[in-house]
C-alpha positions as CSV (number, residue, x, y, z in Angstrom):
1,M,15.3,-101.1,50.3
2,T,17.7,-103.0,48.1
3,G,18.2,-101.2,44.9
4,R,16.0,-98.2,45.8
5,T,17.4,-94.7,45.1
6,T,17.4,-92.4,48.1
7,L,17.3,-88.6,47.6
8,A,20.9,-88.4,48.7
9,K,21.9,-90.9,46.0
10,F,19.8,-89.2,43.4
11,I,21.5,-85.9,44.2
12,A,24.9,-87.5,44.0
13,D,24.1,-88.9,40.6
14,E,22.8,-85.6,39.3
15,D,26.0,-83.9,40.5
16,R,28.1,-86.4,38.6
17,R,26.1,-85.6,35.4
18,A,26.7,-81.9,36.0
19,A,30.5,-82.6,36.5
20,G,30.4,-81.3,40.1
21,A,28.5,-78.0,39.3
22,A,25.5,-79.0,41.3
23,A,27.2,-80.0,44.5
24,D,26.2,-77.0,46.6
25,L,22.7,-77.0,45.1
26,G,22.4,-80.6,46.1
27,A,23.5,-79.8,49.6
28,L,20.8,-77.1,49.9
29,V,18.1,-79.6,48.7
30,L,19.2,-82.1,51.4
31,D,18.9,-79.3,54.0
32,L,15.4,-78.6,52.7
33,A,14.6,-82.3,52.9
34,T,15.6,-82.3,56.6
35,A,13.2,-79.4,57.2
36,L,10.4,-81.2,55.3
37,K,10.8,-84.3,57.5
38,G,10.5,-82.1,60.6
39,I,7.3,-80.4,59.3
40,S,5.9,-83.9,58.4
41,A,6.6,-85.2,61.9
42,L,4.9,-82.1,63.4
43,L,1.9,-82.5,61.2
44,L,1.5,-86.2,62.1
45,R,1.2,-85.2,65.8
46,G,-1.3,-82.4,65.0
47,E,-3.4,-81.7,68.0
48,L,-1.2,-83.9,70.2
49,A,1.6,-81.3,69.7
50,D,-0.9,-78.4,70.4
51,A,0.0,-77.3,66.8
52,L,-3.4,-76.8,65.3
53,G,-5.7,-73.8,65.3
54,D,-5.1,-70.1,64.7
55,A,-2.1,-68.2,66.0
56,A,-2.4,-64.8,67.6
57,T,-0.6,-63.2,64.7
58,R,-1.2,-62.2,61.1
59,H,1.5,-62.5,58.4
60,S,2.8,-59.7,56.2
61,Q,-0.3,-59.5,54.0
62,G,-2.6,-59.2,57.0
63,E,-4.1,-62.7,56.9
64,R,-4.6,-64.7,60.0
65,Q,-1.8,-67.2,60.6
66,K,-2.2,-70.8,61.7
67,K,0.1,-72.0,64.4
68,L,1.7,-74.4,62.0
69,D,2.4,-71.6,59.4
70,D,4.9,-70.0,61.8
71,L,6.3,-73.3,63.1
72,A,6.9,-74.6,59.6
73,N,8.6,-71.2,58.7
74,Q,10.9,-71.5,61.7
75,I,11.8,-75.1,60.9
76,L,12.8,-74.2,57.3
77,L,14.9,-71.2,58.4
78,G,16.6,-73.3,61.1
79,A,17.4,-76.2,58.7
80,C,18.7,-74.0,55.8
81,E,20.5,-71.0,57.2
82,R,23.6,-72.9,58.5
83,G,24.5,-74.8,55.3
84,G,26.7,-72.2,53.7
85,T,24.8,-72.3,50.4
86,L,22.5,-69.4,50.9
87,A,22.8,-65.6,50.9
88,G,19.2,-65.0,51.9
89,I,15.7,-66.3,52.2
90,A,12.3,-65.0,51.4
91,S,9.1,-66.5,52.8
92,E,5.4,-65.9,52.2
93,E,5.2,-65.6,56.0
94,M,7.8,-62.8,56.3
95,E,7.4,-59.2,55.1
96,Q,11.1,-58.7,54.3
97,P,13.9,-61.1,53.1
98,Y,15.9,-62.9,55.8
99,P,19.7,-62.4,55.4
100,I,21.9,-65.3,56.5
101,P,23.3,-64.3,59.9
102,G,27.0,-63.2,59.9
103,A,27.8,-66.2,62.1
104,Y,27.3,-68.6,59.2
105,D,29.0,-69.0,55.9
106,R,27.1,-67.4,53.0
107,G,26.6,-68.9,49.6
108,R,25.5,-68.0,46.1
109,Y,21.8,-69.0,46.2
110,L,18.5,-67.4,47.3
111,L,15.8,-69.6,48.7
112,V,12.1,-68.7,48.6
113,F,9.2,-70.7,50.0
114,D,5.6,-71.0,51.1
115,P,6.1,-72.9,54.4
116,L,2.6,-74.4,54.6
117,D,0.4,-74.0,51.5
118,G,-3.3,-74.8,52.1
119,S,-3.1,-74.3,55.8
120,S,-6.8,-73.5,56.0
121,N,-7.3,-77.3,55.6
122,L,-5.3,-78.2,58.6
123,D,-8.1,-78.4,61.1
124,V,-10.1,-80.8,58.9
125,N,-7.1,-83.0,58.2
126,I,-6.9,-82.5,54.4
127,G,-3.5,-82.6,52.6
128,V,-1.3,-79.5,52.8
129,G,2.2,-78.8,51.5
130,T,5.4,-76.8,51.3
131,I,6.5,-75.0,48.1
132,F,10.1,-73.8,47.5
133,S,12.4,-72.7,44.8
134,V,16.1,-71.6,44.4
135,L,17.5,-68.6,42.5
136,R,21.0,-67.6,41.9
137,R,22.0,-64.5,43.9
138,P,22.9,-61.6,41.5
139,E,26.5,-60.4,41.7
140,A,26.4,-57.6,44.3
141,P,28.1,-56.2,47.4
142,D,27.7,-57.9,50.7
143,G,24.1,-58.0,51.9
144,I,20.9,-58.8,50.1
145,A,18.0,-56.6,49.0
146,V,14.4,-57.2,47.9
147,G,15.4,-56.6,44.3
148,D,17.7,-59.6,44.4
149,F,14.7,-61.9,44.6
150,L,12.7,-60.2,41.9
151,Q,13.7,-62.6,39.1
152,P,11.4,-64.3,36.6
153,G,10.6,-67.9,37.1
154,S,12.7,-68.8,34.1
155,R,15.8,-68.1,36.2
156,Q,14.9,-70.7,38.9
157,L,17.6,-73.3,39.3
158,C,15.4,-75.7,41.3
159,A,11.8,-76.0,42.4
160,G,9.8,-78.4,44.4
161,Y,7.1,-79.1,46.9
162,A,6.3,-81.5,49.7
163,L,2.9,-83.0,50.0
164,Y,1.8,-84.1,53.5
165,G,-1.0,-86.6,53.1
166,H,-1.4,-90.3,53.9
167,S,2.3,-90.4,53.0
168,T,4.8,-87.6,52.7
169,M,6.1,-86.9,49.2
170,L,8.8,-84.6,47.9
171,V,8.5,-83.6,44.2
172,L,11.6,-82.0,42.7
173,T,13.1,-80.6,39.6
174,L,16.7,-79.6,39.3
175,G,16.0,-78.4,35.7
176,R,16.0,-81.8,34.1
177,G,12.8,-83.7,34.5
178,V,10.5,-83.9,37.6
179,H,10.9,-86.7,40.1
180,G,8.8,-87.8,43.1
181,F,10.2,-89.2,46.4
182,T,8.2,-90.8,49.2
183,L,9.3,-90.5,52.8
184,D,10.0,-94.0,54.1
185,P,9.3,-93.7,57.9
186,A,11.3,-96.9,58.6
187,I,14.5,-95.3,57.6
188,N,13.4,-91.6,57.7
189,E,14.7,-91.1,54.1
190,F,13.0,-89.9,50.9
191,V,13.1,-92.7,48.3
192,L,12.6,-92.2,44.6
193,T,9.2,-93.7,43.7
194,H,8.0,-91.5,40.8
195,P,10.8,-90.9,38.3
196,E,10.3,-88.7,35.3
197,L,6.8,-87.6,35.9
198,R,5.0,-86.5,32.8
199,I,1.7,-84.7,32.4
200,P,-0.7,-85.9,29.7
201,E,-1.3,-83.2,27.0
202,E,-5.1,-83.7,27.2
203,T,-7.4,-84.1,30.1
204,C,-11.1,-84.3,31.1
205,E,-10.6,-82.9,34.6
206,F,-10.3,-79.3,35.8
207,A,-10.0,-77.6,39.2
208,V,-11.4,-74.1,40.0
209,N,-13.1,-72.4,42.9
210,A,-16.7,-72.3,41.7
211,S,-17.8,-69.8,44.3
212,N,-16.0,-67.1,42.4
213,E,-17.9,-67.7,39.2
214,R,-19.7,-64.4,39.2
215,F,-16.4,-62.6,39.3
216,W,-14.6,-64.4,36.4
217,E,-13.6,-62.9,33.1
218,P,-15.5,-64.1,30.0
219,P,-12.7,-66.4,28.7
220,V,-12.9,-68.4,32.0
221,L,-16.7,-68.5,31.9
222,R,-16.5,-69.7,28.3
223,Y,-14.1,-72.5,29.1
224,V,-16.0,-73.7,32.1
225,E,-19.3,-73.6,30.4
226,E,-17.9,-75.7,27.5
227,C,-16.6,-78.3,30.1
228,L,-20.0,-78.4,31.9
229,A,-21.8,-79.0,28.6
230,G,-20.2,-82.4,28.5
231,Q,-20.7,-84.7,25.5
232,A,-23.6,-82.6,24.2
233,G,-21.4,-79.5,24.1
234,P,-18.6,-78.3,21.8
235,R,-15.9,-80.4,23.6
236,E,-17.9,-83.6,23.2
237,V,-16.6,-85.1,26.4
238,D,-17.7,-85.2,30.0
239,F,-15.4,-83.3,32.4
240,N,-15.0,-83.8,36.1
241,M,-14.4,-80.8,38.4
242,R,-12.1,-80.9,41.5
243,W,-11.2,-78.3,44.2
244,V,-9.1,-79.0,47.3
245,A,-8.1,-75.4,48.2
246,S,-4.5,-76.6,48.4
247,L,-2.2,-75.7,45.4
248,V,0.2,-78.5,46.3
249,A,-2.6,-81.1,46.3
250,E,-4.0,-79.8,43.0
251,V,-0.7,-79.8,41.2
252,H,0.2,-83.2,42.5
253,R,-3.0,-84.7,41.1
254,I,-2.2,-83.1,37.7
255,L,1.3,-84.6,37.7
256,V,0.0,-88.0,38.5
257,R,-3.0,-88.2,36.2
258,G,-3.3,-85.0,34.2
259,G,-5.7,-82.1,34.5
260,L,-6.0,-78.3,34.7
261,F,-5.9,-76.0,37.7
262,M,-6.8,-72.3,37.6
263,Y,-7.1,-69.5,40.0
264,P,-7.8,-66.9,37.4
265,R,-7.9,-63.1,37.5
266,D,-11.3,-61.9,38.8
267,S,-13.1,-58.8,40.0
268,K,-13.9,-60.0,43.5
269,D,-11.4,-57.8,45.2
270,A,-10.2,-54.6,43.6
271,A,-6.9,-54.8,45.4
272,R,-6.2,-58.3,44.0
273,Q,-7.5,-58.0,40.4
274,R,-4.0,-59.1,39.2
275,G,-4.6,-62.5,40.9
276,Q,-4.7,-64.4,44.2
277,L,-1.6,-66.7,44.3
278,R,1.8,-65.3,45.1
279,L,4.2,-65.2,42.1
280,L,7.5,-66.0,43.9
281,Y,6.3,-68.5,46.5
282,Q,3.6,-70.4,44.7
283,A,3.1,-69.6,41.0
284,A,6.6,-69.6,39.7
285,P,7.8,-72.8,41.4
286,M,4.8,-74.7,40.4
287,A,5.1,-73.4,36.8
288,M,8.6,-74.7,36.6
289,I,7.6,-78.1,37.9
290,V,4.6,-78.3,35.6
291,E,6.6,-77.2,32.5
292,K,9.5,-79.6,33.2
293,A,6.9,-82.4,33.3
294,G,5.6,-81.5,29.9
295,G,2.7,-79.2,30.9
296,F,2.2,-75.4,30.5
297,A,1.6,-72.5,32.9
298,S,0.2,-69.1,32.1
299,T,-1.5,-66.1,33.5
300,G,-4.0,-66.4,30.6
301,R,-2.1,-63.6,28.8
302,A,1.6,-64.4,29.4
303,P,3.7,-67.5,30.2
304,L,4.1,-67.6,34.0
305,L,7.8,-68.3,33.8
306,Q,8.3,-65.0,32.0
307,V,6.5,-62.8,34.5
308,V,9.0,-60.5,36.3
309,P,8.0,-59.8,39.9
310,R,7.5,-56.2,40.8
311,A,7.2,-56.8,44.5
312,L,8.2,-59.6,47.0
313,H,4.6,-60.6,47.6
314,E,3.1,-59.9,44.2
315,R,0.0,-62.0,43.2
316,V,-0.8,-63.3,39.7
317,P,-3.5,-65.2,37.9
318,V,-2.6,-68.9,37.5
319,I,-3.6,-71.4,34.9
320,L,-1.5,-74.5,34.7
321,G,-1.6,-78.2,33.8
322,S,-2.1,-80.3,30.7
323,R,-0.7,-78.3,27.8
324,R,-3.6,-78.3,25.3
325,E,-6.1,-77.2,27.9
326,V,-3.9,-74.3,29.1
327,E,-3.3,-73.3,25.4
328,R,-7.1,-73.3,24.9
329,L,-7.6,-70.9,27.7
330,V,-4.8,-68.7,26.5
331,R,-6.5,-68.6,23.1
332,Y,-9.8,-67.6,24.7
333,H,-8.1,-64.8,26.5
334,G,-6.6,-63.7,23.2
335,D,-10.0,-63.8,21.6
336,Q,-11.5,-61.6,24.3
337,D,-8.7,-59.1,24.2
338,N,-9.0,-58.8,20.4
339,G,-12.7,-58.2,20.6
340,L,-13.6,-61.8,19.4
341,G,-14.8,-63.2,22.8
342,R,-18.2,-63.5,24.3
343,P,-19.3,-60.7,26.6
344,Y,-20.7,-61.3,30.1
345,T,-24.2,-60.8,28.8
346,D,-24.0,-63.5,26.3
347,P,-27.1,-65.7,26.5
348,L,-24.9,-68.8,27.0
349,F,-24.1,-67.6,30.5
350,N,-27.7,-66.7,31.3
351,V,-28.7,-70.3,30.6
352,R,-26.5,-72.3,32.8
353,S,-23.7,-71.8,35.4
354,L,-21.8,-73.9,37.9
355,L,-24.2,-72.8,40.7
356,R,-27.6,-72.6,39.0
357,E,-29.7,-75.1,37.3
358,P,-31.0,-74.4,33.7
């Protein structure tokens, strides 16, 4: 441990750089870290703690909850509500914001989180994570309202995620760079192991749920088809495709070795044509992390960090990762919207797809 930087030391150093302006934000991050350690310990026990499997409840969007979804939510609430830094909390698992109880001091920040992203993977022991971000509370009378949370991602003060895999990692940005910390079980502390993470501008790897191919828009079909064509196609390079069904795992891979992730707009569900991932709890925090690491994040038609939420649980299309690949997809969306793109009936897409042989 000699010479290693713990999360607490890192926060103290950042506060000194900010001339004391980041002290209460740092305190909130340390409260979050306590919660993440608790979730990690619970996940390690898994079935031994009777924590796996479905709960008897559904969350605010009507989807079946896992037992650990609710447990992780309660751990985060319990760790963060008492610190005196928050005015309110919004969670992907709760229909309405959670005001800090009157028994505790209230602060100037709002916390939003997805307690357990990728929880459908729990029963098969594949990596899952927690996503969070911090906003400044608007100047207002006592109490909080839904509208207080409806801020574009560009206003986030902090964003991060925990990845619970063969080791537990915390990846964090306080607005200046992106840094990775690994939980050392010997001392139960997060230790800086991945300082100044940077995403390569180019990549030959992409992640997308291929089962939705028939519902994609032409720009996404065009991009994937070009990648599949490999060295013989217009990109003149072979691409690898990945899909873990965990946003945290997908973004972490991109941060470590580059790549592109997309959950684009599609026509599968008329009620969700604006996208699948939640803007406040998933898309905006990950967009901040990716862009602070040199990447880019977009809906295909607008930078993700500029999208203003219209509702607490709004969903959006997400394309993020290595900058040049995201910019290519944005250009393809522009071509389509300007009448320059290929239609669905283009012979290119009748020849080959992800799921059919030529």
